[in-house]
C-alpha positions, 0 to 999 in steps of 0.5 A: 810298170807297164799298163796294157789295155785289156777290155772295157768292163763298162761302156761309158755314157754320153754325159756325166755319170761317174763311177763313184767307187770300185773295189777288188776282193781279197781273194782276187775272184770278185770286182765291184763297181758302184755307178752314179745310179747307186747300183753295185755291179759284180764282175768275176776275175775274167771281167765277166759281169756276174751279179748286181744289187742296189744299195738302199738309203738310210731312210726311204722317206728321202727317196732313193736318190737322196744320197751318193755312195762315196766308199766301198770295200770288200771284207778280208774273207771276200764275202761282204761289202761295206758301202759308205753313203752320204746320208750318214750311214754305212751298210755291210752287205753279205754277198756270199761266196757264190754268184747269185747268193742272196744279198742281205744287210748284216751290219749298219752304222749310223753316223753324224755326218756324210761318209766320204771315204772307206777302207776295210783293212782287217777282220771286223774293222772298217775305217772311214772318214766323215765330212766333219773331219773325223776318222772312225772305226766300225766293228762288225762283230760288236756292231758299234763304232768309235772315233779314232781321231778327229780333225776340223777338216773334211776327209777327202781321201783314206788309204792303208799301208800294204799290210793293212795295219796303218791308215793315212787320211787326207783332209781338205785343208791339206793335212795328212794324218797317220795312225797305226793299229800296229807299227810292226816294230818300225817305230814310225810316228803317229798323228799329223804327218805333213801339210800338203799345199792342196787337198790330197784327193790323190793319196797313196801309201807305198812301201817306202814313201807316201805319194800325194797330189791334188788340184795344184797339178803337183805330185809330191813324194814324202818320206816316212816321217813327212819330209819331202823326197821328190816333187813332180811339177806338171803345173806348167803343162797345159795338157795336164789337169788336176789329179783326182785319185791315186792307187798303190800297187799291192806290193807298194812298189808302183803308184798310179795317179789319174787325171784328165785323159791320162794315167801317170805311172811311177815306179820305186827304184830300190837301188837309187831310193827314188821314184821314177816316172814311166811313160804315162798312159794317155787315152783320148776321150777318157775324160776325168778318172774318178776311181782306181782299183788294183787287183790284189795280185797286182796283175790288173788295174781297173779305171773308172771314169766321169762318164761311167766307163770302166776300163781294165788294164794288164799290169806287169814289169816283164813276162817270161815263159819257164820251160814252156809250162809256166808263165811268170808275170812280174807285176812289181819288183817284189811280186810275181804271178806264176801261172800254170799254162796247162791248168790255168791255176795261178799263184801270187809270189810276193816278198812281204818285205818289199825286196826285189825278186831276182830269180824264180825256179820251179823244182821238185817235179814242177810243184814247188817254187823257189825264188831269191831276193837280196835278203830273203828266200821265197818258197811255195807249194803250187798245189796247196798255194802255201807260200813262205818267205824267210830271211836268207843271206846269199851263199853263192847259189850252193844250196840244195833243195829237197822236196820229198816231204809235202809239208816242209822244204829241206835246204842243205848248205855248208853242213847246215840243214834248214827246214821251212814249213810251207805257209810259215814265214819263219824257219822251222828249225836248223841243225848241223849235219853232214848226212843230207839224204832223204832216207836219213832225215825224217820230218813230221809236221801235224800229219795226224791230229791227236787228242790234246795236241795242237801242234806236233812237229818233229825231226829225226836226223843223223848227228854222225853215222851212228847217232840219231838226234830227235828234235821237237821243232816247236820248242827247238829242243832235243827230245831224244838221242839214239846211239847205235853200234853200227852205221844207220842207213835208213830212218823214219818217224811215224806220223805222230812222231812218237816212234822212230824206225831205223835200219843199220848196215847189217840190215837190222830193223830197230824201233825206238820209243821216244817217250820211254827212250827204249830201243827194240830190234824187231827184225833181222835181214830187213830189205824193205820197211815202211809205215802204212800211210795214215796209221802206225802200222809197219810193213817190212820184208825179211827174205821171203817173209812179209812182216806186218805189225798192226799194233806197234805198241806190242812189237813182239806180235807180228803177222807174217806172210810168205812171199816169192819176190821183193816188196816194191811199194805200198798202195792205200786207197778205196778202203784197202791197203795193198803191198806190191810185190815184184815176183819175177816179171809180174807184180802181185798185190798182198792185201793187208787187214784194213780193219786192224790198220784203221783201228790204230788210226782211230785210237790215235785220233780219239775216235772210239766209236769208229774204232768199235765199228772196226773191231765189230767187223773182226773175228776174235783173235789174240790180236783183236782181243788185245785191241778190245782191251786197249779200247776198253782202257782208253774208253774208260779214261775218256769216260765213254762208258757205252763203248767200254761196256761194249768192249767188256762184252766183246771180251766176255767179261760179263761182270764188268759189262753188267756193272758198266751197263748199270752205271750207264743207266744211272748216267743216262737217267741223271743226264735226262733229269738234270742235263749235262754229262751224266758221267760227272754224277757222283754215283757214276764216278764212285762206281768207276772207282769201284771198277778200278778197285780204288775203293778208298776213292769211291768212299771219298766220293760218297762221303763228299756227298754225305752218302754214308749209307751208300759207302757202307752199303758198298763195303757190305756188298763187297763183304769188307766189314772192317772198312764198313765199320771204320766208316760207321765209326768215323761218321758216328753211325747209330747202328755201329754196335749192331753192325759189329754184332752182325759182323761177328755172327756172320763170321761164326755162321760162315766158320771164319773163326780166325777172323772172329778171333782177330775181332775178339783180339781187337776188342781185348778179349784174349781168351776168347780169341785164343779159343777161336784160334785153336778152334780154327786150327791156328795155334801159331796165332794163339801162341803169338797172342800169348807171347804178347800178354804176360797174364796169359803166359801165367796160365800154365794149362793154356800154355801147355794146350797151345804148345801141344797143338803147336807140336801136333801141327809141327810148328816147332819153331813157334813152340820153341819160342813159347818154351823159351818164354816160359824158361824151358830151354831144353824143350825149346832147343829140341823144338828148334832143332826139330823145326830146323830153326837153327838160328834160334837154336844156336842163339839159345845154345850159346847161352844155355848149352855152349857145347852143342853149338858146333853140332848145331852149326854142322846140322844147320849146314846139312839142313841148308845143303838138303834145301839146296842152299849150298851158298848159305851152308858154307859159313856154317860148315866153317863155323863147325870146322867141317872143312871138307863139307865147306869145300864141297858146299862151295863147289856145289854152290859155284862159289869158286872164290870162297872155295879157293879161299878155303882150299888155301887154308887147307893142307896140300894133301887135302886141297890137291884133289879139289884144285883141278875142279876149280881150275876146270871152271876158270878154264871154261870161263877162259880165265886161263891165268887163274886156272893155270895157278890152280892146276899148278897148286894141284900138281896138274901142270900137264892139264894146264898145258893141255888147257892152253893147247886146246884154247889155242894159246900156244905161247902160254902153253909153251912158256908153261911147258918150258918151266916143267919140261926139257926144251927138246921134249917141248919141241918134240911134243909141239912138233908131234902135235903139229903133225897131228893137226896137219893130218887133220887139216888144221894147218893154221894151228899146226903153223902156230905150233911150229912157230912156237918152237922156232921151227917156221921152216917146217911150217913153210915146208908143210904149206909147200907140200900142200900147195898152200902157196899164199900161206907159204909166202906169208911165212916166208915174208915174215921169217925170211923176208930176204928170200921173198922175191926168190920164193915168188920167182921160184913158185912162178916158174913151178906154176908155169911149168905146171901150166897154172899160168894165172897163178904164176903171173901173180907170183912173177908180179909179186917178184916184180918180174913182169917181163917174165910174165910177158915172156911166159904168155908169149911162149904160150902164144897168149898174146892178149894176156902178155899185152894186158900184163905189159899195159898194166905192169910195164912202163909207158911203152912196154905194151906198145912193144908187146903189141908190136911183137904180136903184130910181127908174129902175125904179119901182113893184113892180120898185123894191120888189123890188130894194130888198128884195133889197139890204136897202135898202127902208127906207133908200130911203124915208128917202132919197127923203123926205130928198131931197124925192122925196115922190111916190116915197117915198109910192109905196114906202111904199104898196107895201111899208112902210105903217108908214113912210107917217106918217113920210113925211107928217111929213117932207113936213110939215116940208118944207112948214113950211120952205117957209112953206106952214103950212096945207099943213104943218098938214094933213100934220102931222095926217095924220102923227099929229103935231098937236103938231108943228103946234102947235109950228110955229104957236107958233114963228111966234107965230101964237097963234090958230092954235096954240090952234085946232089944240091944242084940236081935235087935241091938248088936252094942248098947250093949256097949252104954247101959253099958256106960250109966249104968256106967255113972249112977254109976258115978253120984252115985259116985260108981267108982268101978262099973262104972270102971267094966262096962266100961271095960266090954264095952271095953271103958277104955279111957272113964274110964280114962276121967271120972277119970280125970274129977273127979280129980282122977289122980292116978286112971287115971294113973293106968288105963292108965298104964294098958290099954292105955300105949301109952297115958301115957306120954301125960297124965303125961304132961297133969297132969303137965299142970294141976298142973301148973294151980293150982298156988302155989300148982302146983309150989311146985309140979314142984319144988319137981319134979325138985329136984327129977330129979336133984337127979336122975341126969336128969338135963335136965328134972330138968331144964325143971321143974324149967323153968315151974315155973311162977311168980304167986305172989311168985317172990322170989321162981320163981327167985330161980328156974330160977337161979337154972335152969341156974346154972344147965345148966351152970354146966351140960348141953351142951353149946347150951342148956346152951345158950338156958336156959340163954336166957330164964331165962334172960328176966324172971329175967328182967321181975321181976326187977332182972336186975343185976342178969340177967346181971350176967347170961349173963356175965357168957356166955360172952353175953356182949350186952345182959348184957349191955341191962339188965343194961340199962333197969334197969337204972344202967348206971354206971354198963352198962358203966363199962361193956362196957368200960372193956369188949367191948369198941365198946358198949360205944357209944351205952350206951351213946346214950341210956343214952341220949335218957333216959335223953331226954325222962325223960326231964332231960335237965340239966343232958343232957347238960353235955352229949350232949349239942346239943341234950340238946339245941334241947330239949330246942327248942322243949320245947319252953324254948328259954331263957334257950336255948340261955343262955346255947348256950351262954356258947358254941362257937359262931357258936352254939350260932348263930345257936340257935339265928337264930332259936329263931329269926325265931320263934319270926318273925313267932309269929309277934315279930320282935322287940324281934328278933332285940333285940336278934341280938343287944345283940349277934351281927349279924354274916355274915352268908348267911343263916341269910340274910333272917332273917335280911331282914325280921326284916328290912321289919317288922320294916319299915312297922310297924305303930307308928314309925314316932316319937321321941319315936321310936328312940331306935328301929331305933337305934337298927336296925341301930346298928345291920345292921352296925354290919352286914356290918362290919362283911360282909367286913371281910367275903367272901360276901364282895362287893356282891349284898347282901352286897350292899343291906345291906349297903343301909338298913343301910343308911335307918336305919340311916335316920330313927334313925336321923329323930326320934332324930331330931323330939325330938328337935324343931329346927331340924324340917326341918332336920326331914322333909328333911330326910322323903323326902330323904327316897323316893329315897329308896322306892324299900325297903320301903312301898311306900304308908307309905313313901309318906304319911310320906314325905307329912305330914312332908312337910306340917308340915314345910310349904312346901305345894307344896311338901306336895300336890305332895307327898300326891296326890301320896299317894292317887294314891298309896292307890287306886292302892293297892285297885285295885291290880296294879300300871299300872294306876299311872301317873309318870309325877310329878317325871320325872327327879328325883331319886324317883323310878317308879318301886316299889313293890306294898304293899299287904295292906294299911299301913295308917289307913282309918281315916288318909287317909280320912284326907289326901283326904280332904286336897288334895281336898281342896288345889286342889279346891283353885288352889293356889299351883303350882304342881311342885317340888322345884328345886336348882341351878342345875335346878334339883329337890332339893332332887335328888342326880342325876342332870337330865341335866348332870347325875352327882351324888352328895353325900347325906348329912349324916344329911339330906340325901339331895345332897351336892352341896357346903360347904361339910364336908368330913369324913375319910371313903370315900363316907361319907360327910355332908353339913356344914350348916346342920352339924353346925345346928345339932351340935348347936341343941345338944349344946343347947338341950343336947339331948341324942338321938342326941348325940347318933346319933353323936356317931354313925356317928363317929363310922361309918365314922371313927371319926368326922371332926376336924371342928366339932364346927366351926360356921363360 
């Protein structure tokens, strides 16, 4: 932020006269300063003083100098100023909107102590601090004040946040307190925030932190929750004084603090989240700054001083000029002032969220603002100053903005349209559309106010090219979808959003009513359409007609004018609306009827007085009449009765007008007498109901007010006596009888005998009623009454009188009814027949005269035919068996299907003449198949063929003709017909006929004869595609011959003969056409060739001009030269392209060279300036003399090349001496050198090199050596020979290099000797470093050829122990490697061992590896899956190693599903108490108890193994650290379970122990936490069932079925536990993942349980013992005492207990003896094994083992 001094508003005085406070108004238009004299000075925004007023004390008796002004603030509407004073009062002055308005006090708030500071953050709310420490709130609306919060310390400062919804107060004790009216969702805390080190007189609340300062000369920035962010310490600066005041910029991004002669400016850096100090503003002699005020738009800062001066500063970060029309002033990172340089208007653009404004653009005819921040988008209307900020994620600047609508900005990006209403900070709506065109989107935002509608915001847009969606933008829902059959190219809503106008591509204009969802096409061929602004009037153009719809509710009523041009726009203003029409070059205005336009607007706005005024100015026309009617209806609905009266008067409805006039008088009188709306008076409401003919409502309104007389009077006035009498009856009116008599007399007086008769009938006087009916000439009513009353029927005279009257009146049906009632069927039938009451006649005849029924049906049919009811007559004719009449009736009634049905039932002769009539109908409907069938049935096949022919359905006609005609006749018929059509010019029809009879060639000939070549070509392509190209070519030649070149061109090109086309145009001299065809149809250079020929035909200057025009001059020269037209080429280059002449000479020379004319070619080469080419020509032809001559004469540089070329020739002839001489003459010894090398003549090469190129000698020698090496053995011998030479010469280094160059190329012995020799020489004669290099080079070479020992010896000569060992290892000489490591460097012994192990592993020599590293060997066995070998080897190791691999093997077996083998492993090797093995033991146990087929005697050994392993484990656990741990207890339980299973299997092998086995199965149920619960209950139930314990079996198996269902459902929540209450069977058990019992066995159990439950012979209760508890439960439910389980049965031991030595182990004596007896009698080995285990487990058997007492 930069501060720049602008002006001094108030000059300082010589002494202390401080400015106490200052304030800017919210609208930036006013600035107030309060001086030490308690006078408020008012300035405008330009700094001009415009007004002032004096403040007043709370009490005048203390004088005007008894107080100081401590706080001042403008109201949010900028029309009031609040003044806080030290005499305990706040005054609110109303200063008005204009300068000079009278200043009046409108509020005052008396306080208990001095006001020290003041803010006005929101409407009606003033916040201020007091000297006593309170912060209070004053409400200007209620004129009351209240305390927000209180402290014990003087309030020194008060400020608000940027939004004005939070306040911050600083106190004398350093406390800073925060309070929110609305935390705006920030969640920040309230109350005491921080304790500043000194009183924070300078306090500012910025966007991201709080800045406080005071007399300690330190500025501290605090975070949102009071933690210290930054400190700026100026206490050591001798120039700095205390800070007296602070102010934050309106955007909260900058803070200015005032001290002595200085303003310090701090700016918030968002990217680093820190405050950064700008350069301070220092002004000498400014003295202490006492007040600061920042203009709301951020552009100005005013400073008040101790001496009474007020200085104004300009504030900005930067300025820029936009398009020389706007000035952009960045007053903060998030705030920009946009100023129009021409008008001076300003708009403040600000991010409400504090984001930095990155870019500002002014778009849309320089009216609309668009600015981006990192997270939001800012939009604004410069004309209306409406600004918006919406959340917007950057999309790479791909957005497109549309400003066609003044109320809303449309933003289009990536197929999404977003609408933003100016002045609203939320997006108005967002929709997906691909059609972003202002003509295809219509938005209406509150453009016209309507009755009962506050907000009206609608959008219409295209979903796809044929579908329009209409959206209510307030609710965000779709209110209409218009699907159209054609593409929509324009749409627009009317201003109220109730009507949608759209046009399709066929220029049809449609109107869609959104409320009724109805679509109407209102105009064809519409070229212009527009709603008249401010109304619902529509203007459109149809060709030369201007169409105007003044009342869009009646779209059929349109006013039309004839115009002679195109409508270009609408102009409305000055009380008239004009349609602008462009007629030629002039614009003509057609004026519309403004009154009709205004009427609709007034109606929509609800301004009926205005609408009436409009209509009164119009003449009465049908349109005006419709408007009067509309207004009358709306006025009545709105109860504007005077207007309604005027409407009915205008419409000539005098009665309604008079009635409303009387009603208005009543309303006006009531309004005058009682006040209020007279239309609410009951008489007025009743009369309005009467006007709408709603008499019941009027009656209800009268009766609600108990106005019975008025209700009766209403009905009497309307002569509605019945309703009047009904009211009198309902209300018990005393004049009821009189009213009835009066009514009857009135009826008789007015000769209403019918109504009088009805009255008598209702009163029960039938005879009188009949008399009156007959008198009234209503015998039918008399007959009806007689028919309903038996006593009247008995009066024969009366009945005859009535029947005579009925017959006289020709009421035969009613007379028939009466005759039938008095049992006279003959006369009844006659009457019915005369009266054509055939239904009753038939019914009567069926009962009384059955013979007459058929005749009556026919007569009935005839009657219906006379009545033109042919459809109804059909069935009656069928009933009467009159088939012909039925057919004719069906045909007459156009009941074709019925006619066919009836015809199908008739004989062929009868039906044949009618079938063609029906067939003609179906033919007219184009249902030709049905018509064909009918024609065929009627023997009119020819007519069917004609029908198909006329319909152009030749294939069907042909198919039908082929059925009934000979093929040759069909062909003749069709060809004849085709020839007729050809004569009539119906060539397509003729073609179809020809093709139908397989004669396409005739059609082709026809088209050719008539020169209809397109159709001819079409048919050839279809029927003779192989001849298509030839046909095109033939037609092309014919047309060319006829001079029809354009048409010929088409056919040539279709035949892909563009060259023929070009030749045709060339032959005709039409070079331009030829060029065009070549350019478009030929290859890349075809047009150039034609242009060249064209130019050549012209010649001279004309050719040059043409080629220049075509841009092909150079190309033409090149083409001429390339095509050997050298004369033309020279002519063109001479005339226009002189620089091309040498090039032409060159090409001519090359041409001559090719022709063998070398002398002429030489001359042309020289003319072309290319003598070297002539030299090369002669060299190529080996004419060395000529070459030498030309070179010496014209190109001396080429002399050497000639000599070289001559030398090359000599070399080819193997004349090396001559070649060498020539090359040396050419000064090219290097070339001679290369030639000798290529020839392998190394001696000569070395000689030349030594003599002429000595610098390359060494390189040549090296090359020679490389070449020698490549040549293999011969080269090796050379190296050896050379090395020996060097050795003899004492050049040991070179000798070594030669030896090292020897490579193993098949002679490894020689290579080894050379390398060893190199090593020997290096060791003896070379320095140590070189010696080391040679050995390190030779060693790997020796190893490479398998000489590991030799390499190792070399390494050992230089003490390279590691390398020697590696050589031995690589040679697999392990003993030597170990010996070297042991003797020379023991550090490498492990290294050798490790590599030896790896070797053995890789070679799979595990047996050898055992002796080296048993663990590695065992791991290798595991990897190879040799488990038996692994365990066998591990057995020989210690116990720990063994059980590591036993555990690995067991884990492997379990994964493979072989838990039994894993168990056998632990049976063999024991079960150690390793916690790592616990999961294995548990998994083996789980797999065993879950496995099928184990509930049998044969499974004993498996259970015994499991038992023994678990016993072994438990014994080991007792001795380990895991003794008595939860795991130990769990394994003890598993051991008990395994014992039960083993004992059960043993018992199952002995018949007399069946009950013991059953008891064990039952006992296992208490351990279902560890067992599969469904399997346990199944086994217990089956065991109980087997021994006859049906109750228990039923309960257990029923539980089993519940569990299987629970497993299917995946939850145990639905189980009923009532059967197992007070037992030790657990409820909370694991749910098995699968069923453990097969489906068949489950079904058997289900059938048994169902059978037992149906018998109802079992009691569903578990057996109980003497404890009263379930017999198998260890715990007694009543006492909670737990009994020991029997080791034999698992049942509780209640008495006769046998105890064992081990505590907690016992058996029931009876069960024990039974078990011993069974062993004794059966000698069962498995039972003996159980006994042996019990002895082992329980510390021996009891002494009473064989006691049977």
